[in-house]
C-alpha positions as CSV (number, residue, x, y, z in Angstrom):
1,M,-1.8,-7.3,-5.5
2,K,-2.4,-4.0,-6.0
3,G,-6.1,-3.4,-4.1
4,V,-6.3,-6.9,-2.6
5,Y,-7.5,-7.1,1.1
6,V,-4.5,-8.8,3.4
7,G,-6.5,-7.7,6.9
8,R,-2.9,-8.0,9.3
9,M,0.3,-8.1,7.8
10,V,3.9,-8.4,9.7
11,G,7.0,-8.0,8.1
12,V,11.0,-7.8,8.4
13,G,14.0,-6.6,6.4
14,L,17.2,-5.0,6.1
15,N,17.7,-1.2,5.4
16,D,20.7,0.2,5.1
17,G,22.3,-2.3,7.4
18,K,19.8,-2.1,10.0
19,P,17.5,-4.8,10.5
20,F,13.6,-3.8,10.8
21,A,10.2,-5.2,11.4
22,F,6.3,-3.6,10.5
23,Y,2.8,-4.3,11.2
24,R,0.1,-3.0,9.1
25,L,-3.5,-2.7,9.6
26,S,-6.4,-3.1,7.4
27,S,-10.1,-3.7,8.4
28,R,-13.4,-3.6,7.0
29,S,-14.9,-4.2,10.2
30,F,-13.2,-2.3,12.6
31,P,-11.2,1.1,10.9
32,N,-11.3,3.0,13.9
33,R,-8.1,2.3,15.8
34,K,-5.1,3.7,17.0
35,A,-1.7,2.8,18.5
36,V,-0.3,3.5,21.6
37,I,3.5,3.4,22.8
38,K,3.7,2.2,26.3
39,G,7.6,2.0,26.9
40,D,8.9,-1.4,24.8
41,E,5.4,-2.0,24.0
42,V,2.6,-1.0,21.9
43,Y,-0.7,-1.7,21.7
44,I,-3.6,-1.4,19.1
45,V,-6.7,0.2,20.9
46,N,-10.3,0.0,19.2
47,L,-12.2,3.1,19.9
48,T,-15.7,1.3,18.6
49,E,-17.7,-0.2,21.3
50,T,-18.1,-3.7,20.8
51,D,-17.7,-7.1,22.6
52,N,-15.0,-8.5,19.9
53,P,-12.0,-9.9,21.7
54,Y,-10.0,-9.5,19.4
55,V,-9.6,-5.9,18.3
56,S,-7.5,-4.2,20.8
57,Y,-4.5,-6.2,21.7
58,P,-0.5,-5.9,22.4
59,V,1.5,-5.8,19.0
60,V,4.9,-5.0,19.7
61,K,7.1,-6.1,22.0
62,L,10.9,-4.9,22.5
63,L,13.8,-7.0,24.2
64,R,17.1,-6.7,24.5
65,E,18.0,-9.2,21.4
66,Y,14.4,-9.1,19.8
67,A,11.8,-7.2,18.4
68,V,8.2,-9.0,18.3
69,V,5.7,-8.1,16.2
70,S,1.9,-9.6,16.3
71,N,-1.6,-9.7,15.6
72,G,-2.8,-10.9,18.8
73,S,-2.7,-11.8,22.4
74,H,0.3,-13.8,21.3
75,T,3.0,-11.1,21.2
76,P,3.9,-11.3,25.0
77,F,4.0,-14.9,25.0
78,I,6.6,-14.8,22.1
79,A,8.4,-12.4,24.2
80,Q,8.5,-14.4,27.4
81,A,9.5,-17.5,25.3
82,L,12.6,-16.1,23.8
83,G,13.8,-15.6,27.2
84,E,14.0,-19.4,27.4
85,E,14.4,-20.6,23.7
86,S,15.0,-19.7,19.7
87,P,13.1,-17.7,18.0
88,K,11.7,-20.5,15.7
89,K,10.6,-22.9,18.5
90,A,9.3,-19.8,20.5
91,L,7.2,-19.4,17.3
92,I,6.3,-22.7,17.0
93,H,5.4,-23.4,20.3
94,V,3.1,-20.5,21.0
95,L,1.3,-20.3,17.6
96,D,0.7,-24.2,18.2
97,A,-0.8,-23.7,21.8
98,M,-3.0,-20.5,20.9
99,G,-4.0,-21.4,17.4
100,Y,-6.1,-19.1,15.1
101,E,-8.4,-17.0,16.5
102,R,-12.5,-18.1,17.0
103,D,-14.0,-15.5,15.2
104,D,-16.1,-15.1,12.9
105,Y,-13.5,-15.6,10.0
106,N,-11.4,-17.8,12.1
107,T,-8.7,-15.0,11.8
108,P,-5.1,-16.4,11.4
109,R,-2.3,-15.3,14.5
110,I,0.5,-13.8,12.8
111,A,4.0,-13.0,14.1
112,A,7.2,-11.7,13.4
113,V,10.7,-11.7,15.6
114,V,13.6,-9.8,14.1
115,Q,16.9,-10.2,15.7
116,K,19.2,-7.1,17.1
117,E,22.1,-6.3,14.6
118,G,21.5,-9.7,12.8
119,N,20.8,-10.8,9.4
120,K,18.2,-13.4,10.2
121,A,14.6,-12.5,11.2
122,W,11.2,-15.4,11.5
123,L,7.9,-15.2,10.6
124,G,5.0,-17.6,11.7
125,F,1.2,-18.2,10.7
126,V,-1.3,-20.6,12.4
127,G,-4.6,-20.7,10.8
128,K,-7.6,-22.8,10.9
129,D,-5.8,-26.0,9.3
130,E,-2.1,-24.5,8.6
131,L,0.9,-23.9,11.0
132,W,4.1,-22.9,9.4
133,V,7.0,-20.6,11.0
134,K,10.2,-19.9,8.5
135,E,13.9,-18.2,8.9
136,V,14.7,-15.8,6.6
137,K,18.0,-14.2,5.4
138,L,17.7,-10.6,5.3
139,E,18.4,-8.7,2.3
140,E,19.0,-5.0,1.8
141,G,16.2,-3.2,0.5
142,K,13.7,-6.3,0.7
143,A,11.0,-7.0,3.1
144,F,9.7,-10.4,3.8
145,F,6.2,-10.5,4.9
146,T,2.9,-12.4,5.3
147,A,-0.6,-11.4,6.4
148,T,-3.6,-13.1,7.7
149,Y,-5.5,-12.7,4.2
150,N,-4.9,-13.8,0.5
151,V,-1.0,-13.8,0.7
152,D,0.6,-17.7,0.3
153,G,3.4,-18.4,2.7
154,V,5.9,-15.6,2.6
155,E,6.2,-13.2,0.2
156,T,8.9,-10.1,-0.8
157,L,8.4,-6.6,-1.4
158,S,11.3,-3.8,-2.0
159,L,10.8,-1.4,0.4
160,D,13.3,1.7,1.7
161,F,13.3,4.2,3.7
162,K,14.8,7.5,6.4
163,D,13.8,6.1,9.6
164,E,11.1,4.3,11.7
165,N,8.5,6.8,10.9
166,D,9.2,6.7,7.5
167,L,9.2,2.7,7.6
168,A,5.8,3.5,9.1
169,E,4.4,5.5,6.6
170,R,5.8,3.3,3.7
171,A,4.3,0.3,5.1
172,L,1.3,2.3,5.4
173,N,0.8,3.4,2.0
174,L,1.6,0.1,0.5
175,S,-0.8,-0.7,-2.0
176,F,-3.7,-2.9,0.1
177,A,-7.3,-2.4,0.4
178,H,-8.6,-0.5,3.6
179,P,-5.4,0.9,5.8
180,V,-5.9,1.4,9.0
181,L,-2.2,1.9,10.7
182,A,0.8,0.5,10.5
183,I,4.2,0.3,13.1
184,G,7.6,0.4,12.1
185,V,10.2,-0.7,14.1
186,V,13.9,-0.2,13.3
187,D,17.7,-1.7,15.1
188,F,19.3,1.5,15.2
189,G,22.3,0.0,17.0
190,D,21.6,1.3,20.8
191,K,17.9,1.0,20.7
192,F,14.9,-0.5,18.6
193,K,13.1,3.0,17.8
194,I,9.2,2.9,16.8
195,G,7.3,4.9,14.5
196,I,3.4,5.0,14.0
197,R,1.4,6.3,11.1
198,G,-2.6,6.6,11.0
199,V,-4.4,7.3,7.7
200,K,-6.7,9.7,10.3
201,N,-3.4,11.6,10.6
202,L,-1.3,11.3,7.8
């Protein structure tokens, strides 16, 4: 898949016994964006004037037991649903209710939930004609991922790193086209830690 354009990408895995999640933003139309940490949340901020409502959004929400990572405004709704139901049901209900993005590309919504100090995680996808949520059993040194384009369901790749910043950098440097930025979220036992890397500040 080297050089393939996958758009937005979410992944989950296990490294040195620590559950992790990552988000990778690739973009052809809006490459001028940054990620901003605000407490237990991260936001993607578009820096180019546009009336497109989908290019700035909450991308990460940290909870006591879970980390939620997604490519849009469904992030806080999934986090809220996790207070009432299981990760699988939360993803199904929110993705089904919100559906794909009504932009020029009918961009799918994708999301990941990773459990603190656990060995399971969940990935979800809703497109124009497809909705699925899958539970994965985490394996050391491996990441399970999906993306908005050109990825069929859940795929895997090998991934190891030193810390949350190194995770973000390694996700950013994956050989997919048009990288903009990446975010790494790692469970260090006491809390999740967030790392951010962007093409413009490598």
